[in-house]
VOGU-3710 file (C-alpha; in Angstrom, 3 decimals, decimal comma):
1> xxxxxxxxxx> -137,620/29,994/195,510  -135,541/31,384/192,654  -132,295/30,419/194,419  -133,636/26,966/195,149  -134,567/26,501/191,470  -131,041/27,524/190,380  -129,437/25,138/192,860  -131,702/22,326/191,624  -130,660/22,967/188,019  -126,968/23,026/188,997
11> xxxxxxxxxx> -127,365/19,759/190,873  -128,994/18,123/187,838  -126,219/19,403/185,534  -123,523/18,135/187,867  -125,237/14,770/188,134  -125,491/14,535/184,358  -121,779/15,450/184,034  -120,807/12,797/186,549  -122,948/10,224/184,748  -121,385/11,176/181,413
21> xxxxxxxxxx> -117,863/10,586/182,690  -116,526/7,168/181,809  -114,739/4,816/184,181  -111,278/5,859/182,946  -111,924/9,572/183,490  -113,300/8,819/186,950  -110,202/6,785/187,835  -108,025/9,602/186,475  -109,911/12,221/188,517  -109,334/10,172/191,655
31> xxxxxxxxxx> -105,649/9,880/190,776  -105,090/13,603/190,205  -106,913/14,496/193,438  -104,415/12,586/195,628  -102,602/14,744/198,177  -99,109/13,827/196,950  -99,901/15,523/193,640  -100,944/18,866/195,126  -97,860/20,554/193,649  -97,134/18,044/190,901
41> xxxxxxxxxx> -97,140/18,386/187,145  -99,493/15,854/185,547  -100,286/15,213/181,892  -102,582/12,399/180,729  -104,262/11,514/177,465  -105,940/8,398/176,070  -107,744/7,846/172,785  -109,574/5,074/170,980  -107,304/4,352/168,009  -110,148/3,012/165,881
51> xxxxxxxxxx> -112,514/5,953/166,219  -109,994/8,620/167,215  -112,264/9,645/170,087  -110,859/10,933/173,356  -111,321/8,580/176,286  -109,849/10,673/179,102  -107,489/13,595/179,609  -105,864/15,886/182,143  -103,513/18,714/181,121  -102,935/16,680/177,975
61> xxxxxxxxxx> -100,803/19,362/176,283  -98,590/20,157/179,271  -94,961/19,480/178,264  -92,950/17,883/181,073  -89,603/16,100/181,471  -90,512/12,445/180,963  -87,375/10,354/181,595  -87,132/7,170/179,520  -90,469/7,333/177,712  -88,562/9,719/175,406
71> xxxxxxxxxx> -87,001/6,546/173,978  -90,286/6,026/172,132  -89,277/8,836/169,779  -85,741/7,594/169,110  -86,778/3,974/168,542  -89,766/4,905/166,356  -87,627/7,278/164,295  -84,890/4,694/163,733  -87,371/2,011/162,721  -89,179/4,377/160,359
81> xxxxxxxxxx> -86,199/6,153/158,789  -83,578/3,409/158,777  -85,805/0,356/158,623  -85,889/-2,605/161,039  -83,236/-4,497/159,066  -80,632/-1,727/158,767  -77,268/-2,700/160,277  -74,668/-0,094/161,265  -71,193/-0,753/159,888  -67,636/-0,433/161,160
91> xxxxxxxxxx> -65,156/-0,395/158,274  -61,422/-1,109/158,193  -59,220/0,656/155,645  -55,525/0,898/154,859  -53,934/4,017/153,384  -50,805/2,415/151,925  -49,344/-0,628/150,187  -48,187/-3,989/151,503  -44,561/-4,652/150,529  -43,044/-7,994/149,607
101> xxxxxxxxxx> -42,071/-8,706/153,206  -45,625/-8,258/154,490  -45,191/-4,782/155,955  -48,031/-2,321/155,452  -46,359/0,976/154,593  -49,009/3,191/156,118  -51,818/3,067/158,676  -54,880/1,024/159,468  -58,052/3,085/159,873  -61,144/1,944/161,772
111> xxxxxxxxxx> -64,024/4,041/160,480  -66,866/4,092/162,980  -70,476/3,925/161,876  -72,223/4,298/165,222  -72,625/0,596/166,002  -73,708/0,367/169,658  -73,650/-3,449/169,505  -69,866/-3,743/169,017  -68,604/-6,019/171,801  -71,843/-5,430/173,726
121> xxxxxxxxxx> -72,691/-7,511/176,785  -76,278/-7,627/175,549  -75,291/-9,522/172,406  -72,328/-11,652/173,529  -71,632/-14,225/176,207  -69,240/-13,429/179,050  -65,662/-13,743/177,910  -66,509/-13,371/174,216  -66,777/-9,583/174,032  -63,528/-9,363/172,046
131> xxxxxxxxxx> -64,225/-12,156/169,571  -64,833/-9,666/166,768  -61,250/-8,414/167,175  -59,938/-11,906/166,495  -61,876/-11,928/163,231  -60,408/-8,542/162,297  -56,863/-9,771/163,025  -57,390/-12,940/161,021  -58,586/-10,838/158,084  -55,382/-8,785/158,079
141> xxxxxxxxxx> -53,160/-11,818/158,411  -54,901/-13,545/155,507  -53,907/-10,542/153,403  -50,299/-11,183/154,354  -49,878/-8,252/156,730  -47,137/-9,056/159,255  -46,226/-5,562/160,396  -47,514/-1,994/160,127  -45,146/0,945/159,690  -47,740/3,457/160,913
151> xxxxxxxxxx> -50,514/3,318/163,502  -53,900/1,802/164,242  -56,181/4,848/164,032  -59,797/4,743/165,195  -62,037/7,353/163,596  -65,498/8,226/164,880  -65,325/11,836/163,702  -68,429/11,635/161,509  -70,479/11,581/164,703  -68,694/14,497/166,366
161> xxxxxxxxxx> -67,146/14,723/169,807  -69,774/16,383/171,990  -69,472/13,475/174,413  -72,974/13,793/175,849  -76,222/15,554/174,886  -77,358/18,854/176,391  -78,987/18,765/179,787  -77,208/15,733/181,234  -76,140/16,013/184,849  -72,590/15,716/186,185
171> xxxxxxxxxx> -74,039/13,188/188,628  -74,955/10,885/185,724  -72,230/11,031/183,109  -69,562/9,008/184,933  -71,953/6,120/185,537  -72,777/3,366/183,033  -76,244/4,764/182,333  -74,650/8,149/181,567  -72,399/6,892/178,773  -72,897/9,011/175,675
181> xxxxxxxxxx> -73,140/7,622/172,165  -70,270/8,069/169,734  -69,123/7,207/166,233  -67,312/4,259/167,764  -69,015/2,479/170,645  -67,321/-0,407/172,429  -68,315/-2,794/175,226  -71,483/-0,708/175,805  -69,123/2,251/176,422  -68,735/0,781/179,892
191> xxxxxxxxxx> -66,027/0,018/182,449  -66,593/-2,644/185,113  -64,803/-1,845/188,384  -64,404/-4,695/190,868  -64,302/-3,609/194,521  -63,315/-5,451/197,663  -65,197/-4,111/200,692  -64,332/-4,108/204,377  -65,859/-5,853/207,382  -66,790/-2,740/209,379
201> xxxxxxxxxx> -69,020/0,214/208,560  -67,020/3,174/207,319  -63,990/1,124/206,325  -62,276/1,730/203,002  -63,020/-0,147/199,834  -60,365/-1,327/197,419  -60,366/-1,502/193,626  -59,028/-4,949/192,694  -59,576/-4,891/188,933  -60,962/-2,955/186,022
211> xxxxxxxxxx> -62,348/-4,216/182,687  -61,416/-3,204/180,085  -57,999/-1,831/180,951  -57,976/1,885/180,144  -54,465/3,237/179,551  -53,693/6,273/181,689  -56,888/6,210/183,737  -56,478/7,574/187,283  -59,114/6,358/189,748  -59,811/8,226/192,998
221> xxxxxxxxxx> -61,706/5,929/195,339  -63,727/7,509/198,154  -66,402/4,799/198,369  -66,784/3,226/201,814  -68,053/-0,072/203,169  -71,435/0,287/204,863  -74,324/-1,771/206,181  -76,313/-1,423/202,950  -77,679/-3,738/200,299  -76,963/-3,150/196,657
231> xxxxxxxxxx> -74,919/-0,559/194,831  -74,914/2,911/196,426  -71,730/3,978/194,683  -71,540/6,749/192,076  -68,775/7,265/189,544  -67,934/10,826/188,505  -65,986/11,847/185,409  -66,603/13,623/182,123  -66,216/12,379/178,544  -62,567/11,953/177,444
241> xxxxxxxxxx> -61,343/12,660/180,978  -59,009/10,017/182,420  -59,808/11,105/185,980  -62,561/9,075/187,646  -63,934/9,446/191,182  -65,983/6,962/193,212  -68,193/8,147/196,056  -70,933/6,543/198,114  -71,187/3,173/199,793  -71,052/-0,557/199,059
251> xxxxxxxxxx> -72,172/-3,607/201,076  -69,895/-5,038/203,777  -67,724/-8,133/203,333  -67,800/-8,435/199,558  -64,604/-9,864/198,005  -65,892/-9,006/194,522  -68,511/-6,314/193,995  -68,846/-4,887/190,475  -69,757/-1,257/189,840  -70,306/-0,066/186,284
261> xxxxxxxxxx> -69,050/3,255/184,969  -68,796/4,994/181,607  -65,839/4,469/179,272  -64,004/7,804/178,839  -62,943/7,454/175,193  -64,422/4,519/173,234  -62,776/5,702/170,012  -59,228/5,448/171,379  -60,137/2,337/173,372  -61,006/0,440/170,177
271> xxxxxxxxxx> -57,698/1,416/168,565  -55,888/0,248/171,709  -57,796/-3,054/171,868  -57,166/-3,802/168,181  -53,482/-2,898/168,534  -53,200/-5,150/171,590  -54,921/-8,031/169,798  -52,646/-7,681/166,755  -49,604/-7,635/169,008  -50,756/-10,874/170,620
281> xxxxxxxxxx> -50,918/-12,355/167,106  -47,376/-11,194/166,346  -48,352/-8,229/164,160  -46,632/-5,001/165,234  -47,737/-1,420/164,609  -44,723/0,887/164,926  -46,682/4,006/165,929  -49,130/2,254/168,246  -52,780/3,137/168,773  -54,232/6,561/168,012
291> xxxxxxxxxx> -57,597/8,240/167,531  -58,866/10,855/165,106  -59,945/13,090/167,977  -56,485/13,061/169,511  -54,983/13,799/166,085  -57,577/16,557/165,578  -58,716/15,034/162,293  -62,089/15,200/160,631  -61,528/12,238/158,358  -64,816/11,836/156,462
301> xxxxxxxxxx> -63,667/13,260/153,118  -60,337/11,414/153,220  -61,812/8,000/152,426  -61,150/8,279/148,712  -59,469/6,004/146,185  -56,190/6,286/148,098  -57,803/4,256/150,887  -58,501/0,572/150,443  -61,488/-0,972/152,221  -60,359/-4,295/153,699
311> xxxxxxxxxx> -63,278/-5,400/155,840  -66,791/-4,354/156,868  -68,148/-5,416/160,245  -71,943/-5,354/160,335  -73,606/-4,713/163,682  -76,944/-5,916/164,970  -80,118/-4,788/163,214  -82,138/-1,748/164,214  -84,898/-4,143/165,255  -82,587/-6,036/167,622
321> xxxxxxxxxx> -81,159/-2,836/169,079  -84,579/-1,172/169,443  -86,007/-4,270/171,143  -83,427/-4,031/173,925  -83,599/-0,234/174,030  -87,234/-0,275/175,109  -87,329/-3,627/176,884  -84,389/-2,854/179,189  -84,355/0,942/178,830  -80,741/1,207/177,661
331> xxxxxxxxxx> -79,742/4,858/177,377  -76,682/4,257/175,181  -78,735/2,348/172,614  -81,371/5,084/172,458  -78,730/7,764/171,966  -77,008/5,615/169,360  -80,230/5,132/167,389  -80,832/8,878/167,371  -77,300/9,540/166,105  -77,667/6,853/163,436
341> xxxxxxxxxx> -80,742/8,666/162,121  -78,666/11,826/161,650  -75,809/9,861/160,089  -77,949/7,948/157,603  -80,195/10,854/156,627  -77,677/13,711/156,550  -74,175/12,252/156,853  -73,815/13,776/160,330  -74,068/11,483/163,347  -74,361/14,193/166,002
351> xxxxxxxxxx> -77,217/14,308/168,492  -78,232/17,699/167,101  -78,567/16,389/163,548  -80,466/13,349/164,761  -82,960/15,608/166,537  -83,368/17,730/163,404  -84,174/14,662/161,350  -86,618/13,382/163,975  -88,539/16,666/163,983  -88,427/16,934/160,194
361> xxxxxxxxxx> -89,979/13,487/159,785  -92,642/13,586/162,481  -93,727/17,145/161,688  -95,224/15,687/158,492  -97,389/13,363/160,614  -98,534/15,591/163,501  -97,814/18,930/165,126  -94,322/18,949/166,628  -94,898/22,260/168,381  -94,487/22,048/172,146
371> xxxxxxxxxx> -92,144/19,050/171,947  -88,721/19,765/173,424  -86,155/17,025/172,796  -82,483/17,328/173,732  -81,503/13,665/173,649  -82,712/10,238/172,609  -82,864/8,505/175,985  -84,727/10,913/178,263  -81,815/11,414/180,655  -81,869/15,152/179,944
381> xxxxxxxxxx> -84,121/17,069/182,298  -84,370/19,745/179,608  -86,733/17,519/177,633  -90,403/18,397/177,576  -93,089/16,151/176,082  -96,831/16,163/176,756  -99,118/13,150/176,995  -100,899/14,349/173,837  -97,610/14,386/171,898  -96,832/10,829/172,966
391> xxxxxxxxxx> -100,298/9,758/171,818  -99,741/11,533/168,493  -96,572/9,467/168,005  -98,260/6,230/169,060  -101,196/6,885/166,735  -98,837/7,600/163,810  -96,921/4,393/164,462  -100,169/2,387/164,653  -100,771/3,420/161,014  -97,221/2,631/159,868
401> xxxxxxxxxx> -96,113/-0,423/157,926  -93,556/-0,811/160,731  -96,171/-0,957/163,493  -95,616/-4,647/164,274  -91,857/-4,106/164,438  -92,371/-1,176/166,830  -94,858/-3,087/168,956  -92,297/-5,861/169,475  -89,957/-3,417/171,209  -92,395/-2,597/174,016
411> xxxxxxxxxx> -92,486/-4,438/177,361  -95,720/-6,171/178,377  -97,358/-5,274/181,695  -96,909/-7,970/184,316  -94,709/-10,054/182,033  -91,557/-8,513/180,577  -88,816/-5,915/180,781  -89,320/-2,778/182,830  -93,069/-3,529/183,016  -92,673/-6,996/184,553
421> xxxxxxxxxx> -94,044/-5,814/187,903  -96,726/-3,459/186,582  -100,360/-4,553/187,021  -99,221/-8,073/187,850  -102,257/-10,309/188,566  -104,485/-7,321/187,800  -106,766/-6,550/184,817  -103,964/-4,665/183,053  -101,612/-7,652/182,971  -100,940/-8,720/179,401
431> xxxxxxxxxx> -103,223/-6,019/177,977  -100,798/-3,093/178,229  -97,627/-2,712/176,173  -95,715/0,449/177,016  -92,469/2,231/177,766  -91,854/3,425/181,296  -89,800/6,376/182,483  -88,235/6,864/185,906  -86,013/9,567/187,370  -85,985/11,374/190,686
441> xxxxxxxxxx> -89,487/12,889/191,025  -90,481/11,777/187,503  -92,671/8,813/186,582  -94,198/8,208/183,169  -95,704/5,576/180,899  -96,818/5,631/177,275  -98,052/2,839/175,048  -100,999/0,786/173,876  -103,885/-1,060/175,549  -105,917/-3,922/174,157
451> xxxxxxxxxx> -109,018/-3,484/176,322  -111,291/-6,280/177,459  -114,033/-4,976/175,171  -111,747/-5,151/172,134  -110,843/-1,462/171,937  -107,358/-0,427/170,777  -106,178/2,436/172,947  -103,144/4,727/172,901  -102,331/6,431/176,197  -99,640/8,398/178,006
461> xxxxxxxxxx> -99,159/9,715/181,513  -96,359/11,892/182,893  -96,109/12,959/186,534  -93,385/15,152/188,029  -92,562/16,605/191,447  -94,763/14,308/193,532  -94,156/14,083/197,266  -94,519/10,335/197,829  -92,353/7,437/196,724  -92,202/6,380/193,091
471> xxxxxxxxxx> -93,626/2,969/193,994  -96,629/4,615/195,627  -97,225/6,697/192,497  -97,101/3,569/190,344  -99,631/1,886/192,617  -102,061/4,745/192,065  -101,348/4,772/188,315  -102,266/1,095/188,141  -105,851/1,997/189,019  -105,997/4,132/185,875
481> xxxxxxx> -104,276/1,478/183,763  -106,678/-1,220/184,964  -109,605/1,056/184,080  -108,194/1,351/180,567  -107,783/-2,433/180,373  -111,482/-3,090/181,103  -112,852/-0,045/179,277
//
């Protein structure tokens, strides 16, 4: 009888616990119990932003690699610390005098300010990527410069020359999405390789063109033609290296198939492009194109009264850059925003300084302990962020004067950007605005929910090392998201 009484009490307690659980927690419990997550890492947290009350959680403080949801930190930090209307600048100086015959006795310096929008495909129409160079040339010619005795020197040294952040894989860095930020960014730090593929499986592919032209680049092509759809080709090559390797496969019978890779040295490339444009206008530079890195110069303290500022090119605003960063998940833009934070706040545009400034700022808003950031884009697998930390950030931004600006950067479920297919024709459509993250065996989301009952919710979920496909994981996540939407 005593045992029966104990069992009855336990049953009542369990029933009361089950009754007390809300619909979101129940959906989350079902999600975490799925067989493909038996060995997975899962972190989830959701709160009511109005009351601050917890809605549901699971391992909420477990720090995991999150992929692109890390961009929420870099975009929020740039908007907060730089302001939505801040515009990075690229400045042109001369270090000598113009003689009576129109010859500049000296050099032209291009001082980089970390502008990721310079010649970017995202902000220009096809064929107009170099229009800004025409403006620069016209500016010099209006000053009467007909020849240059020295060189065109591009200088991005105030941002350092690390090339890429810590934790990036060799498999990534030669591809377009693995292009690191730099003091001078150009054409999205990207090369477009055009391939011609064969008619039979296993046949060779041929490189027919490359844009932009990179002086001295040596391309080793091992990509083959195969019965595949889409781009299965990978480009390998480190920062500043002029050796590039293509491996993998491309679809059969394609006269023009474009594969995107990273630009080895954007700093020198800009000097070369400006030199080439001046030459086309009849303005010669005797010593050609050079870069501060190649000359081993740290030029920051040299821009004194002996240098004359001729022209300032203003890039796109932080708001415009952040919008595309989160909407289209552009790694270069996220890294660039992080570096700009370091540059503006401390005069040092390195990734490391950017991360210091990010931690310094947010540590005044919430606990930064247990957050491990090595980059601004999430491409580093050394990153570790918990669902609770994402919610802390989202809550802080919901109280900021820049909240509306931040909200505009986030894709809408079922409607836009990387969330266009999420919860489409389901309760979550239009009610969820969030950033997604995807890498091999990593899937994450973090953002806001306007629930059907009028609640304002902040949530985050990170899942790693699952055994099913990413699409299957998303399908199961949608059940949780829809529960949030109707909560």
